[in-house]
C-alpha positions, 0 to 999 in steps of 0.5 A, a space after each residue: 097810766 094806772 094810779 099807784 099808792 102815793 104816786 107822783 107824776 113827772 114830765 119833761 120835754 125839750 126841743 133842740 136844733 141839731 146842726 149835723 150828725 150827732 150821737 146823744 144820751 138822755 138822762 130823763 127817765 126815772 131811776 130803775 130803783 122805783 118798782 112801780 113806773 108807768 111811762 112814755 118816751 117820745 124822741 123825734 126829728 122834724 116830727 119823725 120818730 127816732 129809735 133809742 136804746 136803753 142802757 143801765 147805769 149805776 144806782 138804777 140810772 137809765 140812759 137812752 142813747 141814739 143818733 140823729 141827723 141835722 134838724 129839730 130834735 124833740 124829746 117828751 117824757 112822762 111817768 107816774 111813779 111809786 115809792 122806791 126802797 131805801 138805797 143800798 150801801 155798796 162798799 165800792 160806792 163808799 170809796 168812789 164817793 169819798 174821792 174828789 171829782 171834776 166839780 167837787 174839789 174836796 182835796 182843795 177844800 180840806 183845810 177850809 172844811 176842817 177849820 169850819 166844822 171842827 169837832 162835828 161828826 155824823 148827823 150833826 156834821 151833815 146838818 151843819 154843812 147843809 145849813 152853812 151852805 144854805 146861809 152862805 150861798 145865794 140862789 141865782 143863775 150865773 155864767 159861772 154856774 155852768 162851768 165852775 166847781 165847788 171852789 169857784 162857787 164858794 168864791 162867788 157866793 152865787 149859784 144854782 142847785 148843782 152849785 149848792 150840791 157841789 159845795 155840800 159834796 166837797 165839804 163832806 168829802 173833805 171831811 171823809 163823808 162819802 157823798 154823791 149828787 142825785 138829779 131828781 124831779 122835785 114836786 113843789 120846786 120853784 122855779 121848776 126844772 131838773 133839780 140837783 141834791 146830795 145823798 150822804 152816807 151817815 150811819 149806814 144810810 144814804 141821807 138826802 140833803 138839799 141846801 137850796 131848800 126849794 122843795 120838799 125832799 120826801 116827794 123827790 124822784 131819783 133820775 140819775 146818781 153820780 160823782 157830780 153834775 158831769 155824771 147826771 146831765 139830762 142831755 149829752 151829745 158828741 160829734 156836733 153842736 146842739 142848741 137848746 130851743 126850749 126846756 119844760 119840766 113838771 113834777 106833781 105829788 098828791 100832798 106837799 108838806 113843808 120840809 124840815 131841814 133837820 129831818 132825816 130823809 132818804 130818797 124814795 
């Protein structure tokens, strides 16, 4: 793959056992908003190549869709990625991302949010919510992390990146700030995995916040964008069960500088 200015290299691969005929959707490719991408995608069943078709989703999201019979499904993706322009503001997105969603119960948390962040607005509010969630939650994997939404995460005080993101989203939407979840490749992330962060619409800019503070935001690479984690899963399947055997994610950038959580960053 040819080098780009300020390029980042991302990769992901997984293997899964498929028990019967299944239709699947992959969300692993970097978003089409990146003007410079050189990439490879391999999808096989028991070693034989499988055809997939690409579908375009919102905000440059690229989905790869296919069908598979019983066997071992393996997927490998790698890309070298240039910088993307700042995200545009669509009036319809302003409406969609201000509403509650499956894992973002903004309506339930409205009173809570108003009492905790009274008198704040704009950037000051955004940074206050990010800081509060960072200090309030402990990063750790739990069974609840894969089932519950923002309300359950607040009750437990524990979660992974998607749970931190859901709480930030719920508090912001409860305070009438449009906000959306973005799955990203995150150079410097420890432990390395697919990562979930938040874009919030403040002063006509989609500003990026990550309450886990586990990776520098300036090097993150957009994969998928949606209301919550239900819209951005790296694998979705129907018709039969799929059992994940292994998953490996990697992301590298030429230079990794410490992240200042008070700096205003847009995903590029």
